[in-house]
C-alpha positions in Angstrom: 113.1 91.4 95.0 111.7 89.4 97.9 108.0 89.2 98.4 108.4 90.9 101.8 109.8 93.9 100.1 106.8 94.2 97.8 104.5 93.8 100.8 106.3 96.6 102.7 106.4 98.9 99.7 102.6 98.3 99.2 101.9 99.1 102.8 104.0 102.3 102.7 102.2 103.3 99.5 98.7 102.7 101.0 99.7 104.6 104.1 101.0 107.5 101.9 97.6 107.5 100.0 95.5 107.4 103.2 97.8 110.0 104.9 97.3 112.4 102.1 93.5 112.0 102.6 93.9 113.3 106.1 95.5 116.5 104.9 93.1 119.5 105.3 91.6 121.0 102.1 93.6 124.2 102.2 97.0 122.4 102.7 96.0 119.9 100.0 95.1 122.7 97.6 98.5 124.4 98.2 100.3 121.1 97.6 98.4 120.6 94.3 99.2 124.1 93.2 102.9 123.6 93.9 102.9 120.4 91.9 100.9 122.0 89.1 103.5 124.9 88.8 106.4 122.4 88.6 104.6 120.3 86.0 103.6 123.4 84.0 107.2 124.6 84.0 108.3 121.2 82.6 105.7 121.4 79.9 106.7 125.0 79.1 110.3 124.0 79.0 109.6 121.3 76.4 107.3 123.8 74.6 104.3 121.5 75.0 101.2 123.7 74.5 99.2 122.4 77.4 97.8 124.4 80.3 97.3 122.4 83.5 94.5 123.0 86.0 94.3 122.2 89.7 91.6 119.7 89.1 93.6 117.8 86.5 96.6 117.6 88.8 94.5 116.3 91.6 92.9 113.6 89.4 96.3 112.7 88.0 97.6 112.3 91.6 94.7 110.0 92.4 95.4 107.9 89.3 99.2 107.8 89.9 99.0 106.9 93.6 96.6 104.1 93.1 98.4 103.0 89.9 101.5 102.5 92.1 99.4 100.5 94.6 98.0 98.3 91.9 101.5 97.7 90.5 102.9 96.7 93.9 99.9 94.6 94.7 100.3 92.8 91.4 104.0 92.3 91.8 103.3 90.8 95.3 100.4 88.5 94.3 101.0 87.6 90.6 103.9 85.2 91.2 101.4 82.9 92.9 99.1 83.2 89.9 101.9 81.8 87.7 102.7 79.1 90.2 99.1 78.0 90.6 98.1 74.8 88.9 94.3 75.1 88.5 92.5 77.8 86.6 90.1 78.6 89.6 93.1 79.5 91.8 94.7 81.5 89.0 91.5 83.5 88.6 90.9 84.0 92.3 94.5 85.2 92.8 94.4 87.2 89.6 91.6 89.5 90.6 92.8 89.9 94.2 94.9 93.0 93.5 91.8 94.6 91.9 89.6 93.8 94.8 92.1 95.0 97.4 92.8 98.1 95.2 89.1 98.9 95.0 88.8 98.9 98.8 92.0 101.0 99.1 90.2 103.7 97.0 86.9 103.3 98.8 88.6 103.7 102.2 90.6 106.6 100.8 87.5 108.5 99.9 85.8 107.6 103.2 88.8 109.1 105.1 88.3 112.3 103.1 84.8 112.7 104.6 86.4 112.9 108.1 89.1 115.4 107.0 86.6 117.9 105.7 87.4 117.4 102.0 84.4 115.3 101.1 84.2 112.1 99.2 83.5 111.7 95.5 82.4 108.5 93.9 84.1 109.6 90.7 87.4 109.5 92.6 86.8 105.9 93.7 86.4 104.9 90.1 89.4 106.9 89.1 91.4 105.3 91.8 90.2 101.9 90.6 91.2 102.7 87.1 94.7 103.5 88.4 94.8 100.2 90.3 93.7 98.3 87.1 96.4 99.9 85.0 99.1 99.3 87.7 98.0 95.6 88.1 98.0 95.2 84.3 101.5 96.5 84.2 102.5 94.1 87.0 101.0 91.2 85.1 102.9 92.1 82.0 106.1 92.4 84.0 105.6 89.0 85.6 104.7 87.5 82.3 107.9 88.7 80.7 109.9 87.4 83.8 108.1 84.0 83.6 108.8 83.7 79.8 112.5 84.6 80.2 113.1 82.3 83.1 111.3 79.4 81.3 109.3 78.7 84.5 105.9 79.5 82.9 104.4 76.1 82.0 101.0 77.6 81.3 102.3 80.7 79.5 102.4 80.1 75.8 105.1 81.7 73.7 104.3 83.1 70.4 
């Protein structure tokens, strides 16, 4: 995919995250309950003995949304990491998805203050954990692509 596509997908994902933070508490709770019922039905269908809670589903949504943002940020930025020649540039670019992702989560929780839902520092860290997992997945994907294409001069094969 072109870099512009990853940029647009990242922007749409961030707008989706922030848009959900603007949803009033009662509507958000209804949405979470609907998702919880669907997920619970899937678990029950496969006879997985787990009972979901509203809080778990909300936290899972935080992690998943921000994981998607981290993945897209990584897929957008990491090609430049592999193309960079010096280690300093590689490190600066390598942490960029994490820094941007942290601020996405921070702004997300700040928006919730104004929507009457309240901000939670735990959610900022949960969001950041999702970003880190998504960015790590992007790094692995880009590493595999670089190894297969043979363009990774600084990527050692085992």
